[in-house]
Every structure is written in structure tokens, then in C-alpha cells.
N, C-alpha and C positions, 0 to 999 in steps of 0.2 A: 455618475462618479466614475472616473475611469478606473479600467480593470487593474491599473496598477495599485490604485488607491484601496479599490476594493480587496486586494490581496494583501494590502498592510494591513487594513483594518480587520482581514480575518486573523492574521497572524496575531495582533492585537489582544484576540482573546484567548489567545494559549497560556494565560498568566505569567509570571517572574520566570524568565528564562537566561540562560548564560548567553554571553555576546553571540550575534549569529556570526561574525567572523574569526571566532577564536581558533588556533591553528588544530589539526588534527594530528593523529599520530597511529600508527600500527606496528604491533609486534609479530610476528610469523613463529607460532608454538612448534608445528610442525606441516609437514607437507608428506599428503598421501597420495599412493598414485591407484586409482579407481579403475573401473570397468569401462567407464565413457568419458572422465573425466579427470584432471587432478585436484587433488580438495587442499587449500591451504586453510589450517584451524590459525584463527587470528583472535588476537584482544586488541581492540581499538579503544584508542583515547579520542571519545567525541565530544564529551559534555564537562569534563573535568574533576567530575564527581565521585563517577566510578567506573571501573572498565568492562567495555561492551563486547562480550562474545560475539563471534561472529565466522561465518563459514564463507569462503570465495573459491569458487568453482571454474576451472577455466579448461574448456576443450582441447582435446589431442591436437587439433590442427593448430597451425602458426597462426598469432597473432599479430596486430590487435583485433581485437574481436567487439561488434557489438554488447550492450550488458544489459541486464535486467537487476532491479531492486526485488528481490521477491519477500513478499511482506508475507510472514506468516500468521495463522489463524489464530482464533482462542478455543472455541470448542470447550470449555471448562478444562483444560489439559494443561495446567499451569508447568507441568515437567517437561513436556515436550518442546515448545520452542522453535528454534531454527533447525531442531532437527527433521521437522516437516519436511523441511525442504528436501533432506536427502532419504527421508525413509516413507515420505507421504503419511495421510491416515486414514480414515474410514471412509468419508465422504468425498475424499481427493481420488480422481482416476489411479495417476501413476506418481510417483515423486518427480518433480520439475527438476531437478539437478540434473536427471540423465535426460530428460525430454530437452531442455535449453542445450544441455552440452553436444548432443546428438545434431543439434540443426546450427552449431558454431558459435553460440552465444555464451558468454561468462555471465555468473550472476555472482550476486554478495547477498547473505540474509544475516542478519541480525538477531540474537535474542532481545526482545522487548523487555521494559520493565516489568516484573512479576511473573516473567514466565524465562523456562529454561535454566540457565546459570545463572540469573538474577532473581529466582523466587524467593530473595530473603524476606520478603514481605508480601502478604496476601494483596489483591487486588483492592480489597476491601481497606486495610489500611497503608496503603499507599498512595487511596483516593484521598483519605482522612487527613493523611498528613500533609499532602501536597495542599488540601485547602487551607490549612493552618500557616503555611508558608509562603501564601498569596500565590500558591502554583495551581496548575492544572494539571492531573494525571496524563491525560490524551495529548497537553501541550508539551509535555515532558517526553514523549514518545514519538510525535511527531519530529521536534527537535532532534531526537538521535536520528531520526530517518534521514531528515536534511543533511547532518552532517557526516551520515554514511556515504550519501551522494559526494559530498567533497572529498572524501577519501577514495571514492570510487573515480571521479575524473582525474585524481593525482596521477592513477597510475599510468604508464608507459603503454601498458598493454590493453588500454580500454580505448575505445572511439568515444570521444565525449560528446559528440553531438548523435551519437546513438544510443541513448539509454532510454529505456523503459520499466516502467513500474505495474507491477501485478503483485494480485494477492485473493483471495477468498476469503468470505467472512469478514472478519476483524482487519485481515489483509487488503481486504476489497475496499474497506473504509479508509484504509491506509493508503491505498493506491491512489481513492481520489482526492484525499486532502496533500498529497505528497506532490502530486501532478498538479493542484489548484496552487500550491505555494511556489514550487520550483519550478521555472520555466527551463530548466536544462532539462526536465524530463518532456523525451520526446514522443511518446505515446504511453497509454495508460489502459490496462486490462482489470478490469474489478466486476470478480466474481461473487454472486450470490450475496450481495448486500448494499445494493443502490437503495435506499430506505427513503421516503418519505416522509417528514417529520410531522405533519400533519395528519396522514394517513395513521402512524404510528400512535399517536394520541388518541384518536377517534376511535382508534379498535380496542384501547388499553392495553397495548403490546409494549410498555415501555421495558417491562421487566425482561422483555424476552433479549436486549442486550445487557453487556455488562456495564459496571460504573464506569468504566474507561470512555465510554461512547458519549459521554455529558459532557456539555463545556458551557460552562456558566454564561448566560448573557446570549448565547449564540442566537437564539429565537428573535430577539429584538430586530438582529440585522441581516439575517441569512435562512433561506429555506434550504434542502439538500441540492435542487437544483441550480440554486445560487452557488454553492460552492462549487459545483461542478462546472456551472459557465466559466469557471476563471480558467478552465483547462483550455477552452475553446482560445487558437483553432488548430492547437494538436489533435491528431488521432487519439479517438478515445471508444473503445468498445466495452459495452457493460453486458455482462449475459446472468439471465433473473429467471427463477423458476416462477411460475403463475400459482404455484401453490406452495410458495414459501413465507411462514409467519412472519418472516421479519423483515419482509418488503410485499405489503399489500398490493393488490394489481393495479387499484386507483391510483396508488400513489406511483407506481410505473408510469403511467398516463401520465400523471401531472408532470413529471419530471421530463418523460419524454416528448412530451407537448412542448413545454418551456426550452429545452434543450434543440430541439430541431430548428426552433424561431430563433436560438441564437446562434448556431453553426450558419443557419440561412443567411442571415443578417450578416454575417463575417462574409458570405461566398465559398463556404466549405461544408455543405450541408452533408455531402458524403463521408465527413470524416468525424461524425457522431454515429454510432451504432448501438442499439439496443435490440437486443436477439432475447426471445423467451422461449420457455420449454416447458412441457408439462410434467415438473418436478418439485420437489421442494429444496430445503437446504442442502443441495448436493452439487456436484460438480459431475455431470454426464460425460461421457466419450466424444457425442456430439459437440460440446461445449470447449474439450480440449481442442477437438480438431479445428474448429472455428478461432478459438485464440490464437493456434499456430499459424493458422493463415494469415491473421492480421499482423502480428507480430512479423512476419516474413516480410511482408508488404511496407509494414510502418518502419521498418528499419532499415530499409535498404540506403 
């Protein structure tokens, strides 16, 4: 099956979603000058059902700029959401908003369902309600990310051909699916959540991931490596900890072997990189440095 058909099949597993081509709009609530960037506080209309709060940061240098979709993590902190992008958190080296702005990169981060200003329902409630409606919680979250990309490319101050997706933990999973489903994403950085499903099952670690993670029928059609193969031939950097219980090491071996073959067959072996570190579910300074170098090269 052609990659386009596989991409369509993966999207079809995400349940009943609004039309993919529905228009998006944005309302600017306020603009703030911060130390390293200008912050736009936005309310986006992405799905026609509920407004999506978002932050857009732009460097102090003149635009247009390359851009990053920053996907916030989970970590059981439903109140934090997109504020992680501005303020960081305990397992992230430092706030990514400052890091990207200092390197001349603008960025967009939305609150995902159940997080930040959208935590009117618990994750469990949202998952169950979605099932009743023929929807998938993860599908609704992915849809918002795809539509956020629609908004991002509509901005005249963004280079539409130089957009990367980035995240840690749940944000890492989102980065993988985002890049797999959206060919406008030029590069992907996923940190600490490249998880092989079979190894997770074998180790009985299913409860290590939240309910959001589980897509009905996924295993009938895809492995984690299959999902990530849809990113090829675009550059993809995965950073993982060998002691991370969410990413069993034998699973990392399996994904790495398959993606090496996929990228080699496409003639772009060097575009796939998996770097592993002696740590658990945490971003190390060495990971941050590697991610920044990768983005600098991939988004030229």
C-alpha cells in the first residue's frame, strides 16, 4: 500500500472528526513583550466545537521565521497544559519558548483537551464521552494539532516550508503522529516516548500511558514503527532514555531497526536518528543540545 493510502488509513482510525478542510480563525486576546520573545495570547477556532487557547511566540528579530509546533506533555498535571511551553516543568531542561526564540524560531502551542484552560472534563470522562459519540480522544487531539498547523501556515510571518513538530512524553507521541499525518511538517523531534506497542504489552506497562494514548483497532493495522515510517523521508530525531519505563529498550531496538530499513530504502538513511541516553523519563541537557543542532540543520 502506498504511503498516502497508509496515511489515510491511520487517520481513519481516529474516529468521527470535523471536516479536515474546515476554515480556522484566530482572535488575539493580548500581546506581551517578554525577555526573549513577543507573546501573542490567542483563542483559536480549530474544530467548531470549542475554542482552543494558544500561545504564539515570535523572536525579537525580523520575520518571517521558521516555526515549531510545540506539543505539551501530560505528566498528570492537567492544569499546566500550554504553560509548560513558557515556564517548563520538572523533567524538562528549561522552557522551550526561550530556547526557540533565541534561535530565531517562532512557535505555537495549544492547550489540548483536558489540559490547561480546556480541563472542563477529566481525561477519563472525555475518553468515555468520545467513545459514546463514535469519537476517539486521541483523534480529537490530533485533529486540533493538524488544524493548528493550518493556522500557523496562514500567518505571513511564518515560512510554511520550514515547520517542525516537537514534544516530550505525550508531546513526543503527538509529534510523531503530527509528522506522520501532515506532510507540511518538515522535521520531527520526539523526546522520551518512542514506544513499541508489542514490548509495552509484553512488559505489562499499558497503565504507564494515559487513556488518551489508546486508539481502537490500531494494532490491527499499525505498529509504532509503521506510524513513524510515514514520516519518511523527512528528518526525524528521536531521543530516548534506556531506563525509561514508557519506552522498553527492546522496543527501541525494534523500531530503530525497522526505521533504518525504511529510510535506507528511501535513500535517506541519515534523516532518521535515534539517540539513547542513560536516563529515565527525563530530558537531559545533552538531549536539548542535540535537538537544537538537529533543528538548526533541518530547518535551514
